[in-house]
C-alpha positions, 0 to 999 in steps of 0.5 A: 432674645437670640432666638428673636434676632435669628427668627428676624434674620431668617424672615428678612432672608426669605423676604429678599429671596421672594423680592428677587426675580430669579430669572436667567439662563441655564445650559444643559447637556443631554445624552440618550442611550438606545438599543440600536440594531441594524441588520443586513446580509450585505452590510460589513462590520465597518459600515455598522460601526460607522452608523453606530458612531453617527447615531451616538454623536447625534444623540448627545445634544446641548440645550439652553433654558431661558426662564423666569418664575412663570415662563421658560424656553427650552431650546436646542443649540444648533450644531454643525452636522458631519457630512452625510449626518442629516439623516441620522440626526433626524432619526436621533431626534426621535430617539432622544424624545426632546423637541427643538423648542419647548415653551412652558407657561406654568401659571397658565398651564400652557406648553408649546413645542416647535419641532421639525420632523423630516424637513417639516416644522410643527407647533404642538399646542398642549397643556403642561403635564402635571407631576406627582412628585415624591420628595426624597431626602437624598442629596448630591452636588450638582456643580456648586448647588446642593440638590435634592432627589425627587421622583414621579411616574408618568405615562408615555407613548411608545412608538415602535418601528420595525420591519413587517417580518418582525411584526411591523410598526406599532404604538402602545403606553407605558408607565415609567419613572422620572428622577429629578435633582432640584436645588432650593437655592434657586427658588423657582419651580422651573426645569428642562424640557417639559419638567417643572413643579418642584420647590427649586430649580431642576439641575438634572433629570433622568428619564428612561434612557435619557439624562439632561444635566445642567452644566452652567447657569447664569442668574439675573436677580435684578431684572427679569428675563423676557421670554417669547413663545414659539410661533412657527410651524403647522399648529397640531395637537399631540395626537395629530403629531403622533399620527404624523410620525407613525405615517412617516414610519410606515413609509420608511418601513415600506422603503426598506421593505422594497430594498429587501424584495429585489432592491439594490444588491438584493439584501434585506435590512431591518431596523428597530427603533423605540421612542417616547414622549 
């Protein structure tokens, strides 16, 4: 009899969870570490440290994720730029590998990314990425939620920009691991940026040199949040956008090279960055 009562209570609990909309909004903090090198025979230590500090600041970002069971909108929170920081903020967006606005419809397998690259807005039309998640038993607390570990492999495109003296710009692919921490306490298959597909809400994602951590979440259990897909910018495919980035890198490489061959001060500067999506 006691077992029947317990089974009935569990059934009611599961039914109640399914009946609730479980939509809402979460806030995430992201941090990215990079191997950033900038060399010049005329650059002082003070100048180098100042640039590193600006880059580190630009690589710490805040995002909001509005979500319901089928759709989500991951959007960067606009922050005031320090004087002279626009150039480094643009470079940081390439380092971090997260777009300005990422819309997912996991039911229709649609992904739209609205992003700005050096003053031009693009709308990248794509399919949601399919992750082959391996569910683990390891747990940890993220805020007040018990989270479980999951891992997946994904192929990324590495776009490397460096001076011609160091081999020039290039593009290749690599297989990397994604680690996610999800909570079944919020029973929807959503997550930040492009990530989704787990039996619970993703509270943290670690990918290469980037960590995306949920710091606040507000659930709306009775009324579903309405989400609108981004619609601004030149519509391009992922491949077309990649080619645009590479072309801009070549232009910047030529500009730095011009300084090195008789530019102001006669100093040669080389910069090496590696970015992925």
